[in-house]
N, C-alpha and C positions, 0 to 999 in steps of 0.2 A: 422506559421509552422503547419504541421501537428503531428498526434501523432501516433507512431507505437507501435503496442501491439503485442508482444509474449506471450505464454505461455509454459511451460515446468513442469516436476515434477523432485524433487529433495527430498530425504529422506521421501517418503510417503505424501508430500506437493505439492500443485500448487503454482510456481512460475510464477508472471506474469512480464514480463519486458516492461518499458515504455521509450520510447525515442519521445524527442520532448515536446510540450508544452500540458499540461494538465491544460486547461481553459474552459470557457464557450463554446468556439466552437467544442473543441474534446471531452468533457465530455460525447456526447451521443455515441461515438465511443468506448469510455471507459465503459461504462453501458452495451452497448451490448457485448463486447467481455466477460465481466465478469459475465453477466448473463447467458452466454452460457456454464458457466463452472459447471461442477458436485459439487452439494454440499458437500464440504469435511469440518473437523472441522477448520482448519485454511489454511491460506496461505501467502505468502512472496510476498510483491511487491516492485521489484527492481526499485528505482527510479533515479539511479545515471545518467542515460542519459535524465532525464526530465530537461528542460531549463527553465520552468516557472510552477508555480504552483498557481493558484488563488483560490478563495473563492469556485467557481464552483467545482473545480477539488477535493479541500479539503472536501468539500461537500460531492462528490460522493464516497471519499474514506471512510468517516464517515459513511455513509449509507451502506455501504459493512461490515464495522466494526459491525455495530449495528445487519445486517442480521446475520452475521457469530456467533454472541455473544450470539445469541438465542438459540444455538445449541451448546454452550458452546466451541466455536471456536474464533480465535482471527487474525486480519490481522498484520503482521509485515511488517516493513518498512525497505528497504535495501539502503542506501544511504551515501555518503561522501559529496555530495553536500550542501556547505553551505546555499545557497538561499532556498532550500528545507527544511534543517531542520530549518532553521530559522522559518520558516511558522508553523510549530509544536511547536516551542518554544513559539512566541509572541501569539499563540491561546490558549496556556495552553494546548496543547494537546500531549506534549511530552511524559507524564505520561501513555497516554491513550494506546499507542502503543509500543511493543517491537522493539527496531531500533538497527540495526548492521550496521557495516561499509560496508558488501557486505551480500550476500545470506546465505552464511555459518555462519555469525556473526548474521544474523537476526533470523535463524533456532535455533542457540544457545540462543538467548534473548527469543524466545517464549517458551523454555524450564524453563527457569529462571523466568518467566514473572509473575509478580503480579500486576494487575491493579490497577490505583489510582481510587478510586470513587469520 
């Protein structure tokens, strides 16, 4: 399955909405889309429409997080998808990203976020 990537703005943040599979085959699409975004301090990835997240997809999200963190930013995740959230839990990354049930929840999570080191 393909990956659809849409971008928008909310509350002075870039929101990236993903639909489909974020895996080894679609990571280049994700990287190209986020690479074209203006650098901002923080952004939200809406992953509610993600049907598969593998280690390659997670690695691309972590790389984006590392890039933004250098400038004091953060990547927040918006999702209620149990399989997606489970990937963050089993990899120990749940405390690395502010997570909300939806985009508004992720934005609120950014405001109250204190990353685990």
